[in-house]
N, C-alpha and C positions, 0 to 999 in steps of 0.2 A: 914529357908531356908538355903539350901546348898548354896555355893559358885556359884557352878554350874548355879543351877536354879537362882541366882540372876543376873549372867550374862545375861542367857535366856529372862528372865524377862524385865532387862534395855534394851536388844538389841529391845524387842518386842514395848517399851515405844518409843523409839528411833525412830522405823520404824512409828509410830503413828505419834509421832511429825513432822518428817519430811513429812507425807501425810498431815498432818494439812496444812502445809506452803504451799504445792501445791494446797491445794483447796479441796483435796479428801476428801469424806463423811467419818467423824468420825465413826458413828455407824456401817458400813461397814467394817471400818479397824478393828476395835476392834473385831467384828465378826470373820473375818480373824484369827486375834491373837487368839484367842479364840481358833479356830479350830486347830491351829498350836501347844497349849500347848497341848489341849488335846491328840492330835496325838503322842506328847512327852510321854506323861504319859501312855498312851497305847501302845507304841512301849516298854517303860520300862516294864511293867507287860508281854508282850511276849517275852521278851528278858528273863527273869527270869529263865527257865528251863537250858539254854545254860549257862548262867552266874554261877548258881549252881555249875553245871558241871564242868565248868572251873577252879573255885576254888578248889573244891575236886579234880581235876586232879593234881592241881599242888602242894597240899600238902599229897595227898596219892599216892601211885606207881599205876595207872592203866594203860591199854592197850592203851587206847585213849591218856592218857597224854605223854607215853613215845613217841609215834609215832609224836604228834604234835611239841615234843622238837625236833623230828629229822628232821622233814619237814619244819619247820618254817621259816628257813636262805632263803629257797627257794621259798616261795609263799606270795603275797598278799591275800589272802583268808583268812578270817576270821574264829574265832575259831567255831562260831554256822554252816559256811558251813561247815568246815571240820570234825566237828561232826555229820552233814547229810551226807557226804559222807562217813563215817566211817559206821554208821547205816545202810546206804542202800547197801554198799557190803555185810556186815553183814547178811542183811536180805534177799538178793536175795539168798546167797550162801546157808543158814538157810532153806529157801523155796524152794530150789531147780529151782529156775526161769533160766531157758537155756538163754546162750548168755556171751559174751564179754563184759568187762567194755569200755567203749570209753569215750574220751576227746576229746573236741573240743575248743581249745586255752589253751594252756598249760603254755605259759610265761617260766618261769626257771624250772617248772616240778615237784613244791612243792606238788600241791596237786593230782598230778598223781603218784607222789611217795608215797603217804600214801595209796592210793588204789592198789597200786603193793605190797606193802608191805604186805596188810590184803591178796591178792591174794595167794601170797609165802606161805604164813602161812595156810589159810583156804581151797584153791581149790585143788579138785582132779579129777577135769572133763576136764582139759587143757585148760580153761579158758584164754583168752589173752587181753592184755591191749593196746588198739589202741590210739596213741596220734596224732592228728591233729594239726599242726600250721604252720602260715607262716613259723616262726623260723627268723624272721625278723622283728619282732615289730607289733604293730597294724596297718592294714591297714585303709585307710580314710574311714571317716562317710560318709554318702550320705546324700542329703536333705530328705531323708524318715526318719532321724534322729530329732527328737523335738529340742534336744539340739545340734544341729551342731555348732553353735558357739563355744561353749564350745569343745565339743568333737574334732573336727578339731585339736586342739592344742596338743593332744596327740597323734595324727599319728605318728608311729614308735615306740611310747612308749611301756612298757613291754614286752621289748624283752630278748629273751633267744634262743641262738642259738643252733642251733640241735645238734652239740658236748658236749654243755655244758650240755644239757638234758639227753643224752645218757650216758655221763660219770658219772652224778649222778645216774642213772639207775643201770649203771654196778658197783660204790660203794657200793649200797643197796643193790646187790644180787640179783636182778631179771630184768636183762636187756633182758634174754631169753625169758621172758613172753611177752616182748613189741612188737609194730609194730609202728615204728615213720614215719608219712606221712606228708612231707613239700609241702606246698603252700596254696593258696585259696582254702576256703571250697567249694566254687563253681566250683572249677577244680578239686580237689581230691575227694570228697564225693561219688558222683555216681560210679566212676570208682575203687574206693577202693575193691570192693568186702566185705566191712564191714557186718558184721550181720550173726546171730541174736543178739541183743543186749538186757544185762541183768540191767546195768546202765550206762544211759548217762548223760555227765556232760558238760554242755554248759556254756563256759566262753568266750563269743566274743563281748560282750560289745554293739555292734552297731547294729542297727535293720536289715541291710542285712546280717551280718553275723548269726545271731540267727535264722533269717527266713530261710535261706536256711539250716538249720542244721535241724531244725523242718521238713522241707518240703521233706527233702532228708531220714531222719533218723527216724522218728516216727514209719512209719511201719515196720520198723525193729526191733523195741522194743518189747519184748516179754510179753505178759499178764503179769503182776504182776511187771514188771520190773519198774524202778525208774527211772526218770528224773528230775534232777536238774538245775534249772537256776541261775547264780551266780548273775545277774546284774539286775534283775527285778526291784527292789526298789532304784539302783541307777542312772542307766541311761534311760531315757524316750524310746531311740529307741529299747531297749530288752524290756521293757516292752510292748511295741505297737506291737513288735513281736508276742510276747507269747499270748497277747489277740488277735491279728487279725488272729492268726492261730487255735484257740480253737473255734472262732466265726465262721473260715470259715468251721471248719470240725463239728462243731456242737457238741462238746465233753462235757459231762458232767462229769467235772475234778473240783477238788478241790484243791487247790494251798496251800500246807503246808507251813507255815510261819518258817523259819529257823532264820532268823534275818533281821535286817533293809533292806539289798538287796536280800538275799537268797530266793529263793522258791524251793518245791520241789514237784513234782506230780506222782501218781503211776497210771501207764497204766490199764485199767480195764481188767477184765478175759473176 
């Protein structure tokens, strides 16, 4: 058994012992722990494709590996999700899906930079890269976020100024393709004139941020377009917003697993 797995099992055992002391039913506790262990195993298996690709890209010169090396200092988006964006941009350009690339929540601009570099290399139709952000850090979550008590401590975090982000785009040579828009999503999306959209990357963390993006932008996504949600597996508010939206629209969609947090869906034709 690996050291990491030993730590996980020891932690689970400690959880059970603590619950026993508090009078919690042991059978129920071990059932929960068993589900947790199974979830970790399943996640490891699901993560295999991108982990293999990541190791390959570290030791073999690939386009994806070069792009990741370029943008990694400017993003908190993990390799599995960056790979999802890489494949999405390639897919819509190869398939001729009309529309621009849109990112809602960019922080320091790294994931947008990956998509911008691909646009610069591959696109011949004049697509643009729209970047929406407060450029002042995360807004406060609301009571609609199930994990509000944790989330509220991150208000103002993940900040990248508009000057910092646009300077990155200029240094990488694709600033002329970009449309940076500053402000809260609920104040900027509707009046921006954005659309149609081929790739929509949502990295808004909180319920309200993700929900307003889906409400305002889903209808602008072209059939065959790709929507990627960065925080589905990490923040309960983001997951709640996505699930509610799909239910409200009665959409028959498959959420494709990217990594523990990221999910991707393709708009039906």
